[in-house]
C-alpha positions in Angstrom: 30.0 -116.1 32.6 29.9 -115.9 28.7 26.4 -114.6 28.8 27.5 -111.9 31.3 30.4 -110.9 29.1 28.2 -110.8 26.0 25.5 -108.6 27.7 28.3 -106.2 28.8 29.7 -106.1 25.2 26.2 -105.4 23.8 25.6 -102.8 26.4 28.8 -101.1 25.8 28.2 -101.1 22.1 24.9 -99.5 22.7 26.2 -96.7 24.9 29.2 -96.2 22.4 26.8 -96.0 19.4 24.5 -93.7 21.5 27.4 -91.4 22.4 28.5 -91.3 18.6 25.1 -90.6 17.6 24.8 -87.7 20.1 28.1 -86.2 19.2 27.2 -86.5 15.6 23.9 -84.9 16.0 25.4 -82.1 17.9 27.9 -81.4 15.2 25.2 -81.5 12.5 22.9 -79.1 14.5 25.8 -76.9 15.3 26.9 -76.7 11.7 23.4 -76.0 10.5 23.1 -73.2 13.0 26.4 -71.6 12.1 25.6 -71.7 8.5 22.2 -70.2 9.1 23.7 -67.2 10.8 25.5 -64.7 8.5 27.4 -63.1 11.5 28.7 -66.5 12.6 30.2 -67.8 9.3 33.9 -68.0 9.8 36.1 -65.2 8.3 38.1 -67.7 6.2 35.0 -69.0 4.9 33.6 -65.6 3.9 36.9 -64.7 2.2 37.0 -68.0 0.5 33.5 -67.5 -0.9 34.4 -64.1 -2.2 37.5 -65.3 -3.9 35.7 -68.2 -5.5 33.0 -65.8 -6.8 35.5 -64.0 -8.9 36.0 -65.3 -12.5 39.1 -64.3 -14.0 40.1 -65.2 -17.6 43.4 -63.6 -18.6 45.0 -63.7 -22.1 48.1 -65.7 -22.4 51.4 -63.7 -23.4 54.6 -65.4 -23.9 56.7 -62.4 -22.5 54.7 -61.7 -19.3 52.8 -64.9 -18.7 49.4 -63.2 -19.3 47.6 -60.0 -19.4 44.0 -58.9 -18.9 41.6 -59.1 -22.0 42.0 -56.1 -24.1 39.5 -53.4 -25.1 37.3 -54.2 -22.0 34.5 -51.9 -20.8 32.4 -54.0 -18.5 30.4 -53.4 -15.3 31.5 -55.5 -12.3 29.4 -55.9 -9.0 30.3 -57.7 -5.9 29.3 -57.7 -2.4 32.1 -55.3 -1.7 31.9 -52.8 -4.7 30.6 -52.1 -8.1 32.7 -50.4 -10.9 33.5 -50.1 -14.5 36.4 -52.1 -15.6 38.4 -50.7 -18.5 41.4 -51.9 -20.5 43.4 -50.6 -23.4 44.2 -52.5 -26.7 47.0 -54.4 -24.8 44.9 -55.3 -21.6 46.3 -52.7 -19.3 44.2 -50.2 -17.3 44.5 -47.2 -19.5 42.3 -45.3 -21.9 43.0 -44.9 -25.5 45.0 -43.7 -27.2 48.2 -44.1 -25.4 50.1 -40.8 -25.0 53.1 -40.5 -27.5 55.3 -39.5 -24.6 55.1 -40.4 -20.9 56.6 -39.0 -17.9 55.6 -41.6 -15.3 55.5 -45.4 -15.9 53.8 -47.6 -13.3 54.7 -51.3 -12.9 53.0 -53.7 -10.4 50.3 -56.3 -9.8 46.5 -56.1 -9.3 46.9 -53.4 -6.5 47.5 -50.9 -9.3 44.6 -51.9 -11.7 42.0 -49.9 -10.0 40.1 -53.1 -9.0 36.8 -52.0 -7.2 37.2 -48.2 -8.0 37.8 -47.8 -11.7 40.4 -46.0 -13.8 39.3 -42.7 -12.6 39.9 -43.4 -8.9 43.0 -45.5 -9.3 46.1 -43.8 -7.7 48.1 -43.9 -10.8 45.4 -41.6 -12.5 45.2 -39.4 -9.5 48.9 -38.9 -9.5 48.7 -38.0 -13.3 46.4 -35.2 -12.5 49.1 -33.5 -10.5 51.5 -33.6 -13.5 51.6 -30.7 -16.0 50.3 -32.9 -18.9 49.3 -36.0 -16.9 51.4 -38.2 -19.1 51.3 -41.6 -17.4 51.2 -45.2 -18.4 50.0 -48.0 -16.1 51.4 -51.4 -17.0 49.9 -53.4 -14.1 49.3 -57.1 -14.6 47.6 -59.3 -11.9 50.2 -61.1 -9.7 53.2 -59.5 -11.3 56.2 -59.6 -9.1 59.3 -57.7 -10.0 60.6 -60.3 -12.6 57.2 -60.0 -14.7 57.4 -56.2 -14.1 60.8 -56.1 -15.7 59.5 -58.0 -18.8 56.4 -55.8 -19.0 58.7 -52.7 -18.8 61.0 -54.2 -21.7 58.1 -55.1 -24.0 55.5 -52.3 -23.5 57.2 -49.4 -21.7 60.8 -48.9 -22.7 60.2 -47.4 -26.0 58.4 -44.4 -24.3 61.6 -43.6 -22.4 59.8 -42.5 -19.3 61.3 -40.1 -16.9 60.4 -41.9 -13.8 59.5 -45.6 -13.3 57.6 -46.6 -10.2 57.8 -50.4 -9.3 55.0 -51.2 -6.9 55.8 -54.0 -4.5 53.1 -56.0 -2.8 55.2 -58.1 -0.4 52.5 -60.3 0.8 52.2 -61.9 -2.8 55.5 -60.8 -4.6 57.7 -62.6 -2.2 56.4 -66.0 -3.6 55.3 -64.4 -6.8 58.9 -64.5 -8.2 59.1 -68.3 -7.9 56.4 -69.7 -10.4 57.2 -67.2 -13.1 60.9 -68.2 -13.0 59.9 -71.9 -13.0 57.7 -71.4 -15.9 60.3 -69.6 -17.9 62.8 -72.4 -17.0 60.4 -75.1 -18.2 60.2 -73.3 -21.7 57.0 -71.2 -21.0 55.0 -73.9 -22.8 51.9 -74.1 -20.6 49.1 -71.6 -19.6 50.9 -69.5 -17.0 47.8 -68.7 -14.9 47.1 -72.4 -14.4 50.8 -73.0 -13.8 51.2 -70.3 -11.1 48.1 -71.5 -9.2 49.3 -75.1 -9.3 52.7 -74.0 -8.1 51.1 -72.1 -5.2 49.2 -75.0 -4.1 52.4 -77.2 -4.1 54.4 -74.5 -2.4 51.9 -74.0 0.4 49.8 -77.3 0.6 46.8 -77.0 2.8 47.2 -78.7 6.3 44.8 -81.4 7.3 42.9 -79.1 9.9 42.7 -76.4 7.1 40.9 -78.8 4.7 38.6 -79.8 7.6 37.8 -76.0 8.2 36.9 -75.7 4.5 34.1 -78.3 4.9 33.1 -77.8 8.4 32.0 -74.1 9.3 31.6 -75.2 13.0 35.2 -76.3 13.2 36.4 -73.2 11.5 34.3 -71.0 13.9 35.7 -72.8 16.8 39.3 -72.4 15.5 38.6 -68.7 14.9 37.4 -68.1 18.4 40.4 -70.0 19.9 42.8 -67.9 17.9 41.1 -64.7 18.6 41.4 -65.5 22.4 45.1 -65.7 21.9 45.3 -62.3 20.4 45.4 -63.5 16.7 43.1 -61.0 14.8 40.7 -62.0 12.2 39.1 -58.5 11.6 39.5 -54.8 12.3 36.6 -52.7 13.3 36.1 -48.9 12.8 34.1 -46.3 14.8 31.7 -46.1 11.8 30.7 -50.0 12.3 32.6 -51.0 9.2 35.0 -53.9 9.2 38.0 -55.3 7.3 38.3 -59.0 7.4 41.9 -60.4 7.8 43.1 -63.7 6.3 44.5 -65.8 9.0 46.8 -67.8 6.5 48.3 -64.5 5.2 49.0 -63.3 8.7 50.7 -66.5 9.7 52.8 -66.6 6.6 54.0 -63.0 7.3 54.6 -63.7 11.0 57.1 -66.2 10.1 59.5 -63.5 9.3 62.0 -62.9 6.4 65.7 -63.8 6.7 68.2 -61.4 4.9 69.5 -64.4 3.3 66.2 -65.7 1.9 66.5 -66.6 -1.7 63.2 -65.0 -2.5 64.5 -61.7 -1.2 67.6 -62.0 -3.4 65.5 -62.8 -6.5 63.3 -59.8 -6.0 66.4 -57.6 -5.6 68.0 -58.9 -8.8 64.9 -58.1 -10.8 64.7 -54.7 -9.3 68.3 -54.1 -10.2 67.5 -54.9 -13.7 64.6 -52.6 -13.9 66.8 -49.8 -12.4 69.6 -50.5 -14.9 67.2 -50.2 -17.7 65.6 -47.0 -16.5 69.1 -45.4 -15.9 70.2 -46.5 -19.3 67.4 -44.4 -20.7 68.1 -41.4 -18.3 65.3 -42.3 -16.0 64.9 -42.8 -12.2 63.4 -45.9 -10.4 61.3 -45.5 -7.4 60.4 -48.7 -5.4 57.1 -48.2 -3.9 56.2 -50.6 -0.9 52.4 -51.2 -0.6 51.2 -53.2 2.3 48.4 -55.8 2.4 45.4 -55.3 4.6 46.8 -58.0 7.0 50.1 -56.0 7.3 48.1 -52.7 7.8 45.5 -53.9 10.3 47.2 -57.0 11.8 50.4 -55.3 12.6 49.1 -53.6 15.8 48.2 -57.1 17.3 50.9 -59.2 15.7 54.1 -56.9 15.2 55.8 -59.9 13.7 53.9 -59.5 10.5 55.8 -56.3 9.7 59.2 -57.9 10.0 59.4 -59.1 6.3 58.9 -55.6 5.0 61.4 -54.1 7.4 64.0 -56.6 6.2 63.1 -55.8 2.6 63.2 -52.0 2.9 66.6 -52.2 4.9 68.1 -54.3 2.2 66.8 -52.0 -0.6 68.1 -48.9 0.9 71.5 -50.7 1.5 71.5 -51.3 -2.1 70.9 -47.5 -2.8 67.3 -47.9 -4.1 64.9 -45.0 -3.8 62.2 -46.3 -1.6 58.7 -45.0 -0.7 57.0 -47.1 2.0 53.4 -46.6 2.4 52.9 -48.8 5.4 52.9 -46.0 8.0 50.8 -43.5 6.0 48.1 -46.1 5.2 47.9 -47.2 8.9 47.8 -43.6 10.3 45.2 -42.5 7.8 43.5 -45.8 7.9 42.8 -46.3 11.6 39.4 -44.5 11.6 38.4 -45.1 8.1 39.1 -48.3 6.1 41.7 -48.1 3.3 40.8 -51.5 2.0 37.5 -53.3 1.1 36.0 -55.6 3.6 36.4 -58.8 1.8 38.5 -57.9 -1.3 42.3 -57.5 -0.9 42.5 -54.3 -2.9 42.7 -50.7 -1.8 39.2 -48.9 -1.8 38.8 -45.3 -3.2 40.2 -43.7 0.1 43.2 -46.1 0.1 44.0 -45.1 -3.5 43.7 -41.4 -2.5 46.1 -41.9 0.4 48.6 -43.5 -1.9 48.3 -40.7 -4.6 48.9 -38.1 -1.8 52.0 -39.8 -0.6 53.5 -40.2 -4.0 52.8 -36.7 -5.2 54.3 -35.4 -1.8 57.4 -37.4 -2.8 57.5 -36.0 -6.1 57.2 -32.5 -4.9 59.9 -33.0 -2.2 62.2 -34.5 -4.8 61.3 -31.8 -7.3 60.4 -34.3 -10.0 58.1 -34.1 -13.1 56.9 -30.6 -12.1 54.2 -31.9 -9.6 52.1 -28.8 -8.7 50.6 -27.9 -5.4 47.0 -28.6 -6.6 45.4 -31.1 -4.1 45.0 -34.5 -5.7 41.3 -35.4 -5.9 39.3 -38.0 -7.7 36.8 -36.8 -10.3 33.2 -37.5 -9.3 31.9 -40.0 -11.8 29.1 -42.6 -12.1 31.9 -45.1 -13.4 32.7 -46.5 -9.9 30.8 -46.9 -6.6 32.2 -48.7 -3.5 29.6 -50.6 -1.3 32.1 -50.8 1.4 33.8 -47.5 1.7 34.9 -44.7 -0.6 
């Protein structure tokens, strides 16, 4: 009897080991196959590779956390675009010298830096061409939510006494972007802010177990992607031209959670915007809050209407507080259905997207009879300084 049991045990172990080897071999071969086919690499992996390929080394600044390196004139090339990046003596996307007087001051994050298109095709510069003397100043800083925008305005822009201040809100990032900067200030602003905010973000949104598995196993990532796609969860948007815009599933999931009117993050954003408005009005200027969508909100909203609920809550709340608001969500969607307004992998607006934003803002200036904006169509100058590989 003992011998029979021993044989059964050995036989069972053999079949178990054989099954494990078969499964392991299948996973190995499947992983090799997925990694060998560019079209089968999961969208999340493609986006992660692109982000990891970008090297960013900002300059610490005690008032605003950090700014871009000053006096840059450097050519950047990625799989999405190639362009000439330029900064002024303070690290902002302006050419020298700064004007002695400005009419229009732009505040915002990297969406107003001209990433991928260059200064000449950035929407702030396009808007400047519609003004009598083009007197604008762009104080964009990567990752700058309204609290950092306020401090940039105080330190770099208030002395110019602009006539109109445009605070650009990128809700997909700014909603959480308020938190690390406030925490950094509360701790005495003693550490490197860029490292602090990245670490803070990891703690705020820790990666779930399956997310970490997908980072290592492309096969698992692809299977998850196909399963989500079958439920109507979008991971890309395709155009008649054959171009595509890839969407971040984590960003879609974050936005789809919605936003309560009582959310603390919303209150912090509004408090900072109120301070920006108070500073502008104390100098006789107006404040315009411009809402710029992410590509997930622009191209994921059709399949997942819930991703637009946060901006609807924000816009309603701002209008109740008597803010002047220009939302670019509908214009970018309407004009971006047949031609992409974002790059394929990168999160920023391409040249066409910047053109759409400039057109909308100039129309707003004309309707409100501000800054003498003329009727000349806003067009980007033809220049060798920027060329998109994805879409212009």
